[in-house]
C-alpha positions as CSV (number, residue, x, y, z in Angstrom):
1,X,192.3,-3.9,207.5
2,X,189.9,-1.9,205.3
3,X,190.0,1.9,205.3
4,X,186.8,3.9,205.1
5,X,186.2,6.1,202.1
6,X,186.2,9.5,203.9
7,X,189.7,8.8,205.3
8,X,191.0,8.1,201.8
9,X,189.4,11.2,200.4
10,X,190.9,13.2,203.3
11,X,194.3,11.7,202.7
12,X,194.1,12.6,199.0
13,X,193.2,16.2,199.8
14,X,196.2,16.5,202.1
15,X,198.5,15.0,199.5
16,X,197.2,17.6,197.0
17,X,197.8,20.4,199.5
18,X,201.4,19.1,200.0
19,X,202.2,19.2,196.3
20,X,200.3,22.3,195.1
21,X,202.9,24.9,196.0
22,X,206.1,23.0,194.9
23,X,204.5,22.0,191.6
24,X,203.2,25.6,190.9
25,X,206.6,27.0,191.7
26,X,208.4,24.4,189.6
27,X,206.1,25.0,186.6
28,X,206.5,28.8,186.9
29,X,210.2,28.7,187.2
30,X,210.5,26.2,184.3
31,X,208.4,28.4,182.0
32,X,210.6,31.4,183.1
33,X,213.7,29.4,182.4
34,X,212.5,28.6,178.9
35,X,211.5,32.1,178.2
36,X,214.8,33.4,179.5
37,X,216.7,31.1,177.1
38,X,214.6,32.4,174.2
39,X,214.8,36.1,175.0
40,X,218.2,36.2,176.7
41,X,216.8,37.9,179.9
42,X,218.3,35.5,182.4
43,X,217.4,35.4,185.4
44,X,214.6,37.9,185.4
45,X,211.8,35.7,183.9
46,X,212.8,32.9,186.1
47,X,212.2,35.1,189.1
48,X,208.9,36.3,187.7
49,X,207.9,32.7,187.0
50,X,208.9,31.7,190.5
51,X,206.8,34.5,192.1
52,X,203.8,33.8,189.9
53,X,204.0,30.1,190.7
54,X,204.2,30.8,194.4
55,X,201.2,33.1,194.2
56,X,199.2,30.5,192.1
57,X,200.1,27.8,194.6
58,X,199.0,29.9,197.6
59,X,195.8,30.8,195.8
60,X,195.0,27.1,195.1
61,X,195.7,26.2,198.8
62,X,193.4,29.0,200.0
63,X,190.7,27.7,197.6
64,X,191.1,24.1,198.8
65,X,191.0,25.1,202.4
66,X,188.1,27.4,202.0
67,X,186.1,25.0,199.9
68,X,185.6,27.6,197.2
69,X,185.1,25.9,193.9
70,X,184.9,29.0,191.7
């Protein structure tokens, strides 16, 4: 059975939406963890990285849902 092109594109878009927030949070937390190890400020930069990652993920989802490419 052959799938049409629009359904594949739609599926890819939903896959991207599903992974945007977890990846953003993971990257933010990871950078915070590395910086905490370097500066000895554990766990404060991890918390800041987590929050910045969550905000970045939410912003990306809002852009994808709104179709805003800027």
